[in-house]
VMD Tcl script that draws the C-alpha trace (Angstrom):
set ca {
  {0.00 0.01 0.00}
  {1.45 3.36 -0.94}
  {1.47 6.19 1.55}
  {-0.94 8.96 0.65}
  {-1.22 12.42 2.13}
  {-4.23 12.67 4.40}
  {-5.12 16.23 5.43}
  {-6.02 17.12 9.00}
  {-9.67 17.81 9.62}
  {-11.18 19.87 12.43}
  {-14.78 19.17 13.36}
  {-16.76 21.54 15.57}
  {-20.12 20.87 17.20}
  {-22.66 23.53 18.08}
  {-26.08 22.90 19.56}
  {-28.55 23.71 22.27}
  {-28.16 22.59 25.87}
  {-28.67 18.86 26.47}
  {-28.85 17.85 22.80}
  {-26.04 15.27 22.95}
  {-22.92 17.11 21.76}
  {-20.67 15.61 24.46}
  {-22.22 12.17 23.92}
  {-21.54 12.38 20.17}
  {-17.90 13.34 20.77}
  {-17.60 10.43 23.18}
  {-19.06 8.01 20.62}
  {-16.64 9.19 17.91}
  {-13.49 9.41 20.04}
  {-13.97 7.26 23.13}
  {-13.18 10.31 25.29}
  {-15.63 11.96 27.67}
  {-14.79 15.67 27.44}
  {-16.36 16.76 30.75}
  {-13.28 16.86 32.97}
  {-13.89 19.51 35.62}
  {-15.35 18.50 38.99}
  {-18.37 20.80 38.68}
  {-19.21 19.36 35.24}
  {-19.02 15.81 36.55}
  {-21.02 16.66 39.68}
  {-23.81 18.46 37.78}
  {-23.77 16.23 34.68}
  {-23.45 19.14 32.25}
  {-20.65 20.68 30.18}
  {-19.53 24.08 31.42}
  {-16.17 24.61 29.76}
  {-14.95 23.92 26.23}
  {-13.95 20.29 25.76}
  {-11.98 18.65 22.99}
  {-10.81 15.21 21.93}
  {-8.54 13.80 19.24}
  {-9.34 10.78 17.12}
  {-8.20 9.04 13.96}
  {-10.53 7.98 11.18}
  {-9.47 5.06 9.03}
  {-10.45 4.33 5.46}
  {-12.24 1.04 4.96}
  {-10.09 -1.19 2.75}
  {-13.22 -2.74 1.19}
  {-14.91 0.56 0.29}
}
mol new
graphics top color blue
foreach p $ca { graphics top sphere $p radius 0.5 }
foreach p [lrange $ca 0 end-1] q [lrange $ca 1 end] { graphics top cylinder $p $q radius 0.2 }
display resetview
């Protein structure tokens, strides 16, 4: 397989309160972005969160 240049991609999510933005990021990356004690205690995101992930191309597609 030859090495091909794969550009970096930034994805941002915007939405109303309690519409699943953090849950979607967790599903895509495996990282829960609520890290601060108050966020964990209250069950809501207060500060900006981020996560890195890698997407792979399906060899059969």
